[in-house]
Each structure stands twice: as structure tokens, then as C-alpha cells.
C-alpha positions in Angstrom: 0.0 0.0 0.0 1.3 3.4 -0.8 0.2 6.7 0.8 -2.1 7.6 -2.0 -4.2 4.6 -1.1 -4.9 5.9 2.5 -8.2 7.6 2.8 -8.4 11.3 3.8 -9.9 10.5 7.2 -7.2 8.0 8.0 -4.5 10.5 6.9 -6.1 13.1 9.2 -6.1 10.6 12.1 -2.5 9.7 11.5 -1.5 13.4 11.3 -3.3 14.0 14.6 -1.5 11.1 16.3 1.8 12.4 14.9 1.0 15.9 16.3 0.4 14.3 19.7 3.8 12.7 19.9 6.0 15.0 17.8 6.9 17.6 20.4 9.9 19.9 20.4 12.6 18.4 22.5 13.4 20.2 25.8 16.3 22.6 25.7 17.8 21.5 29.0 17.6 18.8 31.6 15.6 21.2 33.7 13.0 21.4 31.0 12.6 17.6 30.7 10.1 17.2 33.5 7.5 19.5 32.0 8.2 18.0 28.5 7.5 14.5 29.9 4.3 15.7 31.6 3.0 17.3 28.4 4.0 14.3 26.3 2.4 11.8 28.7 -1.0 13.6 28.6 -0.9 13.8 24.8 0.1 10.2 24.4 -2.7 9.2 26.7 -5.2 11.0 24.5 -3.7 9.5 21.3 -3.9 6.0 22.8 -7.5 6.4 23.8 -8.3 7.6 20.3 -6.6 4.7 18.6 -8.4 2.3 21.0 -11.7 3.9 20.0 -11.0 3.6 16.3 -9.8 0.0 16.5 -12.7 -1.2 18.7 -14.8 -3.9 17.0 -17.7 -1.5 16.9 -16.5 2.1 17.1 -19.0 4.6 18.3 -17.7 7.4 16.2 -16.1 7.6 12.8 -12.4 8.3 12.1 -12.9 11.9 11.2 -14.7 12.6 14.4 -12.0 10.9 16.4 -9.2 12.8 14.7 -11.0 16.1 15.4 -11.7 15.1 19.0 -8.0 14.2 19.5 -6.9 17.6 18.2 -9.3 19.3 20.6 -7.7 17.3 23.5 -4.2 18.2 22.3 -5.1 21.9 22.3 -5.6 21.4 26.1 -2.0 20.2 26.4 0.1 22.5 24.2 3.9 22.0 24.2 4.4 25.0 26.5 5.9 25.5 30.0 9.4 24.5 28.9 12.1 25.8 26.7 12.4 24.0 23.4 15.6 22.9 21.8 15.0 25.3 19.0 15.0 28.2 21.5 11.2 28.7 21.7 8.7 27.9 24.3 7.7 28.9 27.8 
């Protein structure tokens, strides 16, 4: 299967999951704790979303799950720590 064979809704879901886990790395060891806290919350929401989608009889469709995940991610932005790229806080 190549990427052109993936439906738009599945691509959106995969993009949301990537958004959940692809955080800027902490700039210093001191920033690592907050980075881990944010990442842990975002991974939890991504995991729940994937479980919901892969359930034998999902309650919602994939597009809804992707949007809901993005809403949860907005509640846990990668802030509160300095990023390796010099941004954050």
C-alpha cells in the first residue's frame, strides 16, 4: 500500500497522532520534567483515540475521532518548557 491509497480520514487521524507525539525536545535537563508531563498527557489521549478507532464497533467515525483528539491536544500544548529550537515557555 502506498500513501495515495490511504483515505483522507485515516490520513487526518495519523496526522493528529503524529501531532500528539512529535513535540519539540526540551532545551535543558531542567525542562525535561515538563516535557514529559505534556508528552504523557498527549500520548494518553492518542492512545484512547486509537483504541476507540480500532474497537470492534467504534461509536464514532475516524474523522470525528481525529478532530476530538486535536481538541484534547489543544488542552495540552507544548508550553511551559524551553524547546531545543529556542522557543517555548
